[in-house]
PDB file of N, H, CA, C and O in Angstrom:
ATOM      1  N   MET A   1       3.588 -11.984  10.300  1.00  0.00           N
ATOM      2  CA  MET A   1       2.469 -11.911   9.350  1.00  0.00           C
ATOM      3  C   MET A   1       1.876 -10.503   9.336  1.00  0.00           C
ATOM      4  O   MET A   1       1.602  -9.942   8.275  1.00  0.00           O
ATOM      5  N   ALA A   2       1.686  -9.952  10.512  1.00  0.00           N
ATOM      6  H   ALA A   2       1.909 -10.408  11.374  1.00  0.00           H
ATOM      7  CA  ALA A   2       1.071  -8.623  10.595  1.00  0.00           C
ATOM      8  C   ALA A   2       1.892  -7.596   9.825  1.00  0.00           C
ATOM      9  O   ALA A   2       1.344  -6.740   9.131  1.00  0.00           O
ATOM     10  N   GLN A   3       3.217  -7.692   9.955  1.00  0.00           N
ATOM     11  H   GLN A   3       3.662  -8.388  10.518  1.00  0.00           H
ATOM     12  CA  GLN A   3       4.069  -6.712   9.272  1.00  0.00           C
ATOM     13  C   GLN A   3       3.881  -6.805   7.760  1.00  0.00           C
ATOM     14  O   GLN A   3       3.789  -5.781   7.083  1.00  0.00           O
ATOM     15  N   GLN A   4       3.824  -8.022   7.230  1.00  0.00           N
ATOM     16  H   GLN A   4       3.898  -8.854   7.781  1.00  0.00           H
ATOM     17  CA  GLN A   4       3.649  -8.187   5.786  1.00  0.00           C
ATOM     18  C   GLN A   4       2.311  -7.607   5.347  1.00  0.00           C
ATOM     19  O   GLN A   4       2.220  -6.957   4.305  1.00  0.00           O
ATOM     20  N   PHE A   5       1.274  -7.845   6.147  1.00  0.00           N
ATOM     21  H   PHE A   5       1.348  -8.372   6.993  1.00  0.00           H
ATOM     22  CA  PHE A   5      -0.057  -7.343   5.805  1.00  0.00           C
ATOM     23  C   PHE A   5      -0.063  -5.818   5.778  1.00  0.00           C
ATOM     24  O   PHE A   5      -0.590  -5.213   4.845  1.00  0.00           O
ATOM     25  N   LEU A   6       0.524  -5.197   6.804  1.00  0.00           N
ATOM     26  H   LEU A   6       0.952  -5.689   7.562  1.00  0.00           H
ATOM     27  CA  LEU A   6       0.582  -3.737   6.862  1.00  0.00           C
ATOM     28  C   LEU A   6       1.408  -3.198   5.710  1.00  0.00           C
ATOM     29  O   LEU A   6       1.052  -2.192   5.097  1.00  0.00           O
ATOM     30  N   ALA A   7       2.513  -3.869   5.417  1.00  0.00           N
ATOM     31  H   ALA A   7       2.803  -4.686   5.915  1.00  0.00           H
ATOM     32  CA  ALA A   7       3.373  -3.423   4.313  1.00  0.00           C
ATOM     33  C   ALA A   7       2.593  -3.455   3.009  1.00  0.00           C
ATOM     34  O   ALA A   7       2.711  -2.541   2.193  1.00  0.00           O
ATOM     35  N   ARG A   8       1.801  -4.493   2.804  1.00  0.00           N
ATOM     36  H   ARG A   8       1.704  -5.236   3.466  1.00  0.00           H
ATOM     37  CA  ARG A   8       1.015  -4.589   1.565  1.00  0.00           C
ATOM     38  C   ARG A   8       0.004  -3.454   1.479  1.00  0.00           C
ATOM     39  O   ARG A   8      -0.135  -2.825   0.431  1.00  0.00           O
ATOM     40  N   LEU A   9      -0.698  -3.191   2.569  1.00  0.00           N
ATOM     41  H   LEU A   9      -0.585  -3.702   3.421  1.00  0.00           H
ATOM     42  CA  LEU A   9      -1.679  -2.109   2.566  1.00  0.00           C
ATOM     43  C   LEU A   9      -0.996  -0.784   2.273  1.00  0.00           C
ATOM     44  O   LEU A   9      -1.528   0.042   1.531  1.00  0.00           O
ATOM     45  N   PHE A  10       0.186  -0.579   2.855  1.00  0.00           N
ATOM     46  H   PHE A  10       0.618  -1.250   3.458  1.00  0.00           H
ATOM     47  CA  PHE A  10       0.926   0.667   2.646  1.00  0.00           C
ATOM     48  C   PHE A  10       1.299   0.816   1.179  1.00  0.00           C
ATOM     49  O   PHE A  10       1.129   1.888   0.599  1.00  0.00           O
ATOM     50  N   ILE A  11       1.804  -0.252   0.581  1.00  0.00           N
ATOM     51  H   ILE A  11       1.941  -1.123   1.052  1.00  0.00           H
ATOM     52  CA  ILE A  11       2.197  -0.204  -0.835  1.00  0.00           C
ATOM     53  C   ILE A  11       0.970   0.040  -1.707  1.00  0.00           C
ATOM     54  O   ILE A  11       1.017   0.848  -2.634  1.00  0.00           O
ATOM     55  N   LEU A  12      -0.119  -0.651  -1.416  1.00  0.00           N
ATOM     56  H   LEU A  12      -0.157  -1.308  -0.663  1.00  0.00           H
ATOM     57  CA  LEU A  12      -1.333  -0.474  -2.213  1.00  0.00           C
ATOM     58  C   LEU A  12      -1.828   0.960  -2.115  1.00  0.00           C
ATOM     59  O   LEU A  12      -2.286   1.527  -3.108  1.00  0.00           O
ATOM     60  N   ARG A  13      -1.741   1.548  -0.937  1.00  0.00           N
ATOM     61  H   ARG A  13      -1.369   1.088  -0.131  1.00  0.00           H
ATOM     62  CA  ARG A  13      -2.207   2.918  -0.734  1.00  0.00           C
ATOM     63  C   ARG A  13      -1.363   3.887  -1.563  1.00  0.00           C
ATOM     64  O   ARG A  13      -1.899   4.770  -2.234  1.00  0.00           O
ATOM     65  N   ILE A  14      -0.059   3.718  -1.513  1.00  0.00           N
ATOM     66  H   ILE A  14       0.376   3.002  -0.968  1.00  0.00           H
ATOM     67  CA  ILE A  14       0.831   4.609  -2.267  1.00  0.00           C
ATOM     68  C   ILE A  14       0.587   4.434  -3.765  1.00  0.00           C
ATOM     69  O   ILE A  14       0.509   5.413  -4.507  1.00  0.00           O
ATOM     70  N   SER A  15       0.469   3.186  -4.200  1.00  0.00           N
ATOM     71  H   SER A  15       0.532   2.390  -3.597  1.00  0.00           H
ATOM     72  CA  SER A  15       0.239   2.920  -5.621  1.00  0.00           C
ATOM     73  C   SER A  15      -1.063   3.589  -6.067  1.00  0.00           C
ATOM     74  O   SER A  15      -1.120   4.190  -7.140  1.00  0.00           O
ATOM     75  N   TYR A  16      -2.097   3.483  -5.248  1.00  0.00           N
ATOM     76  H   TYR A  16      -2.051   2.994  -4.377  1.00  0.00           H
ATOM     77  CA  TYR A  16      -3.384   4.083  -5.581  1.00  0.00           C
ATOM     78  C   TYR A  16      -3.252   5.599  -5.709  1.00  0.00           C
ATOM     79  O   TYR A  16      -3.769   6.196  -6.653  1.00  0.00           O
ATOM     80  N   LEU A  17      -2.555   6.218  -4.751  1.00  0.00           N
ATOM     81  H   LEU A  17      -2.134   5.733  -3.985  1.00  0.00           H
ATOM     82  CA  LEU A  17      -2.379   7.665  -4.784  1.00  0.00           C
ATOM     83  C   LEU A  17      -1.581   8.074  -6.018  1.00  0.00           C
ATOM     84  O   LEU A  17      -1.897   9.075  -6.661  1.00  0.00           O
ATOM     85  N   CYS A  18      -0.552   7.302  -6.348  1.00  0.00           N
ATOM     86  H   CYS A  18      -0.296   6.488  -5.826  1.00  0.00           H
ATOM     87  CA  CYS A  18       0.286   7.627  -7.513  1.00  0.00           C
ATOM     88  C   CYS A  18      -0.530   7.514  -8.793  1.00  0.00           C
ATOM     89  O   CYS A  18      -0.415   8.365  -9.675  1.00  0.00           O
ATOM     90  N   TRP A  19      -1.357   6.471  -8.906  1.00  0.00           N
ATOM     91  H   TRP A  19      -1.450   5.780  -8.189  1.00  0.00           H
ATOM     92  CA  TRP A  19      -2.141   6.276 -10.115  1.00  0.00           C
ATOM     93  C   TRP A  19      -3.245   7.322 -10.241  1.00  0.00           C
ATOM     94  O   TRP A  19      -3.623   7.704 -11.348  1.00  0.00           O
ATOM     95  N   GLU A  20      -3.758   7.781  -9.100  1.00  0.00           N
ATOM     96  H   GLU A  20      -3.450   7.470  -8.200  1.00  0.00           H
ATOM     97  CA  GLU A  20      -4.848   8.765  -9.136  1.00  0.00           C
ATOM     98  C   GLU A  20      -4.393  10.059  -9.781  1.00  0.00           C
ATOM     99  O   GLU A  20      -5.115  10.645 -10.588  1.00  0.00           O
ATOM    100  N   SER A  21      -3.176  10.513  -9.421  1.00  0.00           N
ATOM    101  H   SER A  21      -2.590  10.037  -8.765  1.00  0.00           H
ATOM    102  CA  SER A  21      -2.680  11.780  -9.962  1.00  0.00           C
ATOM    103  C   SER A  21      -1.992  11.587 -11.303  1.00  0.00           C
ATOM    104  O   SER A  21      -1.516  12.554 -11.897  1.00  0.00           O
TER     105      SER A  21
END
């Protein structure tokens, strides 16, 4: 479960950074 949660946060972070620029 922890791995899935971390993976989601990682993807959300990258998506946010990509959308910002």
